[in-house]
N, C-alpha and C positions, 0 to 999 in steps of 0.2 A: 422518383424520389420526392419531387415537389408535392405530389398528391399525398404521399405518406407523411411528409412534414406537416402538411395542413391538418391531417388527422390529429397529430400530437398537439398542435397549436390549438385547435378547436376544442380538444378535450382538456386543456388546461395544464399540460405537462410543462416541465422545464422552467418552472418559476424560480428565479434566483433566490437563494437564501442569504447570500452574503456571509462574510466572516464575522464571527462573534468577537467577544472581547478577550478571550483567553485561548489562543491556539496552541496546539502541540503538533509535532511532526511524527508520523508513523512510517517507518521504513520497513517494508515487508520482504523478507526472504532474499535479500541481496547477498547470497552466499555463493561460494565458488562453484558449486554444482550447477547454478543457474547462469554462469558465464560461459559454460562449455556446451556447444551443440551436441557433443558426444554423450552428454548426460541429460540435463534438463534445460539447456540454454538455447541461444540462437536469437534470430530476429533482431529486434532493436533493444535488447536488454542491456548490452554493453553501453550504448549511448545513454540510456536512462540512468545507469550508474554514474556516468560522467556528469550528467546534469544534476544528479542528486547531491554530489559533492558541493555544488553551488547552493542548493536548497539548505543543506546542513550549515553552510556558512552563514546564511541568513538567520536560521533558527538560533544558532549559537550566539550570534551577535545580538539578537533580540532577547535572549534569555528564555526562550520557549522550552518546555519539556520535550524531550526526544525519546522515542521508544523504537526498538528494533525487534524483529522476530527472526527466528530460525525454526525450520522443521527438524525435530529431533526425536528419533525412536530409540527404544532400548536395544542394546547389542543383540539380544536374542529375539527381537520382534514381539516380545510378550505383550506389549501395550498397543499393538497394531489393531486397526479396525477396518471399516469398509473402505476408507480412502486408500489405504495401502493395498487392500484387496483389488481395487480397481487399477492402481498404479504400483505394482509390487516393487519397482526399482526405488521407490521412496524409502524402503527399509534400509537402504544403504546410507541414509542420512542419520547417522548416530552421533553421539556427543563428540567423539574424537575423530570422526571421519573428516578428512580434508574437504570433502564436498559440502559439509554442513557449516563450515567456518565463514563468517562474514568477510566479504572482500575487503582488503586493506583500504581501498579508496574511501569507504564509508564506515570504517571501524568505529565502534562506539567510544566516546570519551568517558572519563570518570563522571558519574552522576547520570548517565544515560542508561535506561533500562533495556534489558534483553529478555524477551519472552520466548520460551520454547513451546512449540505447538505441534500437534499431530493431525490437525485437520486444516481445511482451507482458511477458515476465518481466524484472524489474529485474536478474536474475542473468545472463541469457543474453547473451553477447558483451560483458560489462562486467567491471570489476575489483571489483565489489561484494563477492563472496565473500572475496576476498583482503583487502580493506579491513576487513571484519568480523572475519576470522580474526586479523589483526594486532592488533586491539584486544580479542581474546579474548571477543568478544560471544557470548553463548549464547541470547539472546532478542531477537527483533525485534518491536517494537510498530509495527503497520502502519496507516498512514493513506493516503488517496489515492483515485484513481479509475482506471478504473471497477471497481466491486466484482466484476462478472462477467468482467472481462477482465484488465487488467494487475495488479490487486490479487490476484485468484485465482491467476494464473500465478506471481506472485512468492511467494505464500504456499506454493504447492506446491513451488517450488524451494527456499525456505528450509527446509522440512521435509526435502527431499532432501539438503540440506547439513547435516542434523542440528542446525539452529538452531530453537529453539522459536518458532513464529509466534504472536503474539497480535494479533488483529484488533480494533482499537478501533472498535466498531460505529458510533458516531455520528461518527467521523472518516473514514469511507469513504462514497463515494456513487456513484450510477450514473444514467445518463440516463433510465432507466425503473425503477420501483420493484419490479416483479415479479422481474426477474433479480437485483436487489440483494438482496431477501429470500431468494430461492432459493439464491443462492450463499453468503450468510452461513450459512444452515442447513447446507449441504453442507460448507463449510470447517470449521464447528464440529463436525461429526460425524467428519470424517476427518483434518484436517490442522492445525487451529489451535484455540487457546482464543479465546473471544469475551468481551470486556469492554467495557462502556460506559466513557466517560470518568469518570463518577462511581464506578463499580466499581473502576477503576484507582486513583483517589484514595484510596478506602477501603482497598484492598490495600496501598498504600504507607504509609498511616497505621498499619495493623496491624503492618507490618514494622518501623516506626520505634518502636513502643511497647515 
């Protein structure tokens, strides 16, 4: 691993971007289906949801924009595509399905946006990019699940929209820990800054001093 890290260092990866002046919080797919190992959940997702309640407390106190996402398909699956072909069980995430409802712990408050999506990225096929641009957001603090799937895809697309992604590491989770850790590492090298919730608190305190 030491030799591998030297390759990344020598090639200039993992340069910190820092937070900009106008952050928002993006909470990806914390729905009931992702809390249940019998459906899409497991791993450290439950703990990530608990920590995200703290992140939302920070965001709401600061007055930052907050956006949530849900995976939602038509009842008859008529809007499904390749993602659902690969994971057919996703078609159970319909508008009224209990599995597709945001968990009560991180339920949106009035004024917080909820974007419905059918693909991994929170940006693809949604109005999220326009919503962030209208609010002049330059940084997204990312929470949600899964780290290796929808979180990663959304982080890559945020970078492609020239928005700084900051993955709050204890506020994202995956059904298996190995892909969670591997994808945190890779996002931190290429696309995002990584901050724990405590590191975020410390950064905000320094900026306020």
